[in-house]
Each structure stands twice: as structure tokens, then as C-alpha cells.
C-alpha positions as CSV (number, residue, x, y, z in Angstrom):
1,M,-15.2,193.9,62.3
2,P,-18.4,194.4,64.9
3,V,-18.3,193.6,68.1
4,I,-18.8,190.0,69.3
5,W,-19.4,190.4,72.7
6,F,-23.0,190.2,73.9
7,N,-23.1,193.5,76.1
8,P,-21.6,195.7,73.0
9,E,-20.5,198.0,75.8
10,L,-18.4,195.9,77.5
11,R,-14.9,197.2,79.5
12,L,-11.6,195.2,80.1
13,A,-12.7,196.5,83.7
14,D,-16.3,194.2,83.5
15,L,-13.5,191.6,83.1
16,L,-11.7,192.4,86.6
17,P,-14.1,190.6,89.0
18,L,-14.3,187.4,86.6
19,G,-10.9,185.8,88.1
20,Q,-11.2,186.4,91.8
21,G,-10.9,183.8,94.2
22,T,-10.5,180.8,90.6
23,M,-7.2,179.3,89.3
24,G,-6.6,182.2,87.2
25,E,-6.5,184.5,90.5
26,H,-3.8,181.8,92.0
27,L,-1.5,181.8,89.3
28,G,-2.0,185.6,88.7
29,I,-3.2,186.2,85.6
30,E,-4.3,189.7,84.7
31,W,-6.7,190.8,82.0
32,M,-4.5,193.1,79.8
33,E,-6.8,193.9,76.7
34,L,-10.3,193.4,75.3
35,G,-10.7,194.1,71.3
36,E,-13.6,193.8,69.0
37,D,-13.4,190.0,68.3
38,F,-10.5,188.8,71.0
39,I,-9.0,188.8,74.6
40,K,-5.5,189.5,75.9
41,A,-4.6,188.6,79.3
42,R,-0.8,188.0,80.7
43,M,0.7,185.5,83.1
44,P,3.9,185.3,85.3
45,V,6.3,182.8,84.9
46,D,7.3,182.0,88.5
47,H,6.7,179.7,91.0
48,R,3.2,178.9,90.4
49,T,3.3,178.4,86.9
50,K,7.3,176.7,86.6
51,Q,7.6,172.9,86.6
52,P,10.5,171.2,88.2
53,Y,13.2,171.9,85.6
54,G,12.1,175.7,86.0
55,L,10.4,176.0,82.4
56,L,6.9,177.3,82.4
57,H,4.6,174.2,82.9
58,G,2.5,173.5,79.8
59,G,-0.3,173.1,82.6
60,A,0.2,176.6,83.4
61,S,-0.5,177.3,79.8
62,V,-3.3,175.3,79.3
63,A,-5.3,176.8,82.4
64,L,-4.2,180.3,81.2
65,A,-5.6,179.4,77.2
66,E,-8.9,177.6,79.0
67,T,-9.2,180.6,81.2
68,L,-9.1,182.7,78.2
69,G,-11.3,181.3,75.5
70,S,-14.1,180.2,78.3
71,V,-14.1,183.8,79.3
72,G,-14.0,184.4,75.3
73,A,-16.9,182.5,74.7
74,A,-19.2,183.7,78.1
75,L,-18.9,187.3,77.1
76,S,-20.3,186.8,73.4
77,V,-23.5,185.0,74.8
78,D,-27.0,186.1,77.0
79,P,-25.7,185.6,80.3
80,T,-29.2,185.5,81.7
81,R,-29.6,182.6,79.2
82,Y,-26.5,180.6,78.4
83,I,-23.6,179.3,79.9
84,A,-20.3,178.1,78.5
85,V,-18.6,175.4,79.5
86,G,-14.9,173.5,78.1
87,M,-15.8,170.3,76.3
88,E,-12.3,169.8,75.0
89,I,-8.7,171.4,74.4
90,N,-5.6,170.9,73.1
91,A,-2.2,172.9,72.7
92,N,0.9,172.3,71.4
93,H,3.9,173.7,73.4
94,I,6.5,175.4,71.0
95,R,8.8,177.2,72.9
96,S,10.1,177.3,76.8
97,V,10.0,180.2,79.0
98,R,12.0,180.7,82.4
99,D,11.0,183.9,83.7
100,G,8.9,186.9,83.0
101,F,5.6,187.0,81.2
102,V,3.9,185.2,79.1
103,I,0.3,186.7,77.1
104,G,-2.4,185.0,75.4
105,T,-4.4,186.2,73.2
106,T,-8.0,184.5,72.3
107,R,-10.2,184.9,69.3
108,P,-12.6,183.1,68.1
109,V,-13.0,180.4,65.0
110,H,-16.4,179.2,65.2
111,R,-19.6,180.7,67.3
112,G,-22.3,178.3,66.7
113,A,-25.8,178.3,68.6
114,T,-24.7,174.8,71.0
115,T,-20.5,175.2,70.6
116,Q,-17.6,177.6,69.9
117,V,-14.1,176.9,69.0
118,W,-11.6,179.5,70.2
119,E,-8.3,179.6,69.0
120,I,-5.2,180.9,72.1
121,R,-2.2,182.3,70.9
122,I,0.5,182.4,73.8
123,D,3.7,184.3,73.5
124,D,6.4,185.5,75.2
125,E,6.9,189.4,76.0
126,R,9.2,189.1,72.5
127,G,6.4,188.0,70.8
128,K,7.4,184.5,69.9
129,L,5.4,181.7,70.4
130,V,5.2,179.8,72.9
131,C,1.8,177.6,72.7
132,I,-0.9,177.6,70.6
133,S,-4.3,176.2,71.7
134,R,-7.6,175.2,70.3
135,L,-10.6,175.3,72.6
136,T,-13.8,173.7,72.1
137,V,-16.8,175.0,74.4
138,A,-20.4,174.1,74.8
139,I,-23.4,176.7,75.0
140,R,-25.5,175.3,77.2
141,K,-29.6,176.6,78.3
142,I,-29.9,177.7,81.4
143,T,-32.5,175.8,83.3
144,G,-34.5,175.8,86.8
């Protein structure tokens, strides 16, 4: 499989600054792996990401999914010419999680000139599906 990233020399360490000062940092999202066509990150299930019943909040799962898909889209285009912005996201919450980490993996489904679609699979630490999400991203030319 050919590398899909605009910068073919991209490394996991290059992703670390992307989360600083963002919701991802607040939620404790950590980059784990960068492959030729995927990105993987994990998020703790703790006081920042749980709902009142002690379960992983669905909104936290969606925040992880949008973070992964948006970063994937942004890294696959020329950042001096384009930005990637989310247009629509959906998520199906399959299984609950009470503690530990969830691991999200994103891969592109479609990479067009003006839109991209990314699938994000979120699993628990045992590899059981917790949430499946799809993000549509608009690719816009930088103006000005």
C-alpha cells in the first residue's frame, strides 16, 4: 500500500504538537501509531471522559473519532494550500467501557479533491468494538 500522507517522511513524533492546547489534550488523547494509511490514538476512560453512570461518554468517543479523522484528512493534503474541516460525523455506540483506555484507528474510505470520508473504529483494550464512526471532511483551499 502506498503512503497516503502528503509528507511521505511523516513520523509519529510529528503528530505530538497537533494536540497541544486542544480538546484532545484535555481528554488525554495520545497518538500511538502512524501507518501507511492509518492513524491510531488512545484515550483514557476516566473522570474527563465518563458520563454520570460511570461509562465512557458517547461525546468523548465522537471527539476521539473527529480528532483522528480530521488529522488524517489534514495530513493527506498539502498544508500550504488546503485545510481540512469536518462537515458531518456519525457514530454507533456498540459496547460500554468503564475504565482503562479505548483505542481509535482511522482509515480513509474516500479521498477526493473537495471531500474525504474517514472511518474510525474505537476498540477497548481487549480489541472489542466500542464505537464505529464515519467522518466527512471538506477540503478547502486556503485563501488570502
